Structures are given as C-alpha cells and as structure tokens.
C-alpha positions as CSV (number, residue, x, y, z in Angstrom):
1,X,104.4,122.7,79.1
2,X,100.9,123.9,79.8
3,X,98.7,121.1,81.7
4,X,95.2,121.2,80.2
5,X,93.2,118.1,81.9
6,X,90.3,117.1,79.4
7,X,86.9,118.6,80.7
8,X,84.5,114.9,81.4
9,X,81.0,114.0,82.6
10,X,79.9,110.8,83.7
11,X,76.6,109.9,84.7
12,X,75.8,106.7,87.3
13,X,72.5,105.4,87.7
14,X,71.3,102.4,89.5
15,X,68.3,100.3,89.2
16,X,67.9,97.2,92.0
17,X,71.5,96.3,92.2
18,X,72.4,97.1,89.1
19,X,74.3,99.9,87.2
20,X,74.1,101.4,84.1
21,X,77.6,100.8,81.7
22,X,78.3,101.2,78.6
23,X,80.9,98.6,77.0
24,X,83.1,100.4,74.4
25,X,86.2,99.9,72.0
26,X,88.9,102.4,73.0
27,X,92.4,101.1,70.8
28,X,91.1,98.0,69.8
29,X,89.9,96.9,73.2
30,X,86.4,96.5,74.6
31,X,86.3,99.0,78.3
32,X,83.5,99.2,80.6
33,X,82.7,102.6,81.8
34,X,79.7,104.9,83.1
35,X,78.2,107.0,80.5
36,X,80.8,109.8,79.7
37,X,82.4,111.9,77.9
38,X,83.8,115.4,76.9
39,X,82.1,118.8,77.3
40,X,81.8,120.5,74.1
41,X,82.1,124.2,73.4
42,X,79.1,126.3,74.9
43,X,77.6,123.5,76.4
44,X,77.1,123.5,80.4
45,X,78.3,120.7,82.1
46,X,75.0,119.4,83.0
47,X,73.7,119.2,79.4
48,X,76.8,117.6,78.4
49,X,76.1,114.8,80.7
50,X,72.3,114.6,79.6
51,X,73.6,114.5,75.9
52,X,76.4,112.2,76.5
53,X,74.2,109.4,78.5
54,X,71.5,110.1,75.3
55,X,74.3,109.9,72.5
56,X,75.9,106.2,74.3
57,X,73.1,104.6,76.0
58,X,69.5,105.6,74.1
59,X,68.4,106.6,77.7
60,X,67.4,110.1,78.9
61,X,69.3,111.0,82.1
62,X,68.1,113.2,84.8
63,X,70.8,114.6,87.0
64,X,69.8,114.5,90.7
65,X,73.2,114.9,92.5
66,X,76.4,115.7,92.0
67,X,78.6,112.7,93.4
68,X,82.1,114.5,93.0
69,X,84.7,115.8,91.1
70,X,87.7,113.4,90.2
71,X,91.1,114.2,89.0
72,X,93.0,111.2,87.4
73,X,96.3,110.8,85.3
74,X,96.3,108.0,82.9
75,X,99.6,106.1,83.5
76,X,99.7,104.8,80.0
77,X,99.8,108.5,78.0
78,X,99.9,110.9,80.6
79,X,96.8,112.7,80.1
80,X,94.6,114.3,82.9
81,X,91.1,114.4,83.0
82,X,89.0,116.3,85.7
83,X,85.6,114.3,85.9
84,X,82.4,115.5,87.1
85,X,80.3,112.5,87.8
86,X,76.4,112.7,88.7
87,X,73.8,110.9,89.9
88,X,70.3,110.3,88.6
89,X,67.7,108.4,86.9
90,X,67.2,107.3,83.3
91,X,64.0,107.2,81.3
92,X,62.4,107.3,77.7
93,X,65.0,104.7,76.2
94,X,64.8,105.2,72.5
95,X,65.2,101.8,71.7
96,X,66.1,101.9,68.2
97,X,68.5,104.7,68.0
98,X,72.1,104.0,66.8
99,X,74.8,104.6,70.0
100,X,77.6,106.9,69.7
101,X,80.8,105.9,67.6
102,X,82.4,103.2,69.7
103,X,80.0,101.8,71.8
104,X,79.0,98.3,71.5
105,X,76.3,98.4,73.8
106,X,74.4,99.6,77.1
107,X,74.7,96.9,79.8
108,X,73.4,96.8,83.4
109,X,75.8,95.6,85.5
110,X,76.4,94.4,89.0
111,X,79.3,96.0,91.1
112,X,80.4,92.4,91.7
113,X,80.7,92.4,87.7
114,X,83.1,95.0,87.6
115,X,85.5,94.0,90.2
116,X,85.6,90.5,88.8
117,X,86.8,92.0,85.6
118,X,89.3,95.2,86.9
119,X,91.4,95.2,83.4
120,X,88.4,95.8,81.3
121,X,87.7,98.9,83.3
122,X,88.5,101.9,81.2
123,X,90.1,103.6,84.3
124,X,89.9,102.9,88.0
125,X,87.0,106.2,88.4
126,X,84.5,103.4,87.1
127,X,84.7,101.7,90.4
128,X,85.5,104.8,92.4
129,X,82.2,106.6,91.6
130,X,80.2,103.4,92.1
131,X,81.7,103.2,95.7
132,X,81.2,106.6,96.7
133,X,77.9,106.3,95.6
134,X,77.0,103.2,97.7
135,X,78.5,105.2,100.4
136,X,76.0,107.7,100.1
137,X,78.1,110.5,98.6
138,X,76.0,113.5,97.2
139,X,76.0,116.7,96.7
140,X,73.3,119.3,95.7
141,X,73.3,120.4,91.8
142,X,73.5,123.8,93.2
143,X,77.1,123.3,93.4
144,X,77.5,123.5,89.9
145,X,77.0,126.5,87.6
146,X,77.6,128.0,84.4
147,X,77.9,131.5,84.6
148,X,76.5,133.5,81.0
149,X,78.0,136.9,80.6
C-alpha cells in the first residue's frame, strides 16, 4: 500500500484576543477549523493559503510567517494530512462574497471558546496551531519554497 498524505494549508490570524475560525459542515456535523484546505495542482503553498482563506472567509490573507508543519492521522478514517500553517494578517473583506461550499460562517473566537467545545474541533491541529502561536513559534517564509523547472 502506498502512503500519500494530503497536502494542506491553514491560516492562523489573531485580532485582539480572537482568532479567525471557520464553522463548516463536514459529514452533517458543524465543526470549527482555521481557514484551511488542499494545495491545488500548479499552485504554491503560499498561493494556496491565500486562496483558501479568501474562499472560506472572504478576507484577503497576507502570510507573514510559517507557524509550522503538522503531520496528523485521522483515527476515524486512517487518512493522513501534512499541514503547513501560516501566521498573518487579513484585510479587504468582501462582505457580500459567497463562502466556499460547506462553510457556514467565518467567526472571531477566543481560544477559551474553542477549548470549551473540543468535540466541535475539526482536528486537534486547531488548538495545537493556536498554542504554538501563543508560545511564540514563528519561522521565516524563506523556509517555504516552490521550485519551478
């Protein structure tokens, strides 16, 4: 069997004491996650996180740092994902933009709000990324490269 983790990106954005979170419907359940998604063909990792954030929240994301890379195996289905999480800022909200399929709303929530509803988190990566951010973890975007040949 060949193991192929999904390559995903996520945006971690904090304003005041709140984080940008999407509420999305997955398998009939409402879950909470950072704006996140898959890297598409012929797209850089940085392009993907900007696109996914715009599609899921209507905000324009400007990556400032790589927060980290996270390998996680979902115990329900055995699928693995390799997440590149980025820290940054948002601007230019398109108030009337329709959000991506499955996204119910983009919300600004405190870490304590998320911690109180662990069953609603899409994965343990949601709090792990926030905790790494709070701990001051940051890496230069120079760590993330797309090589064109």
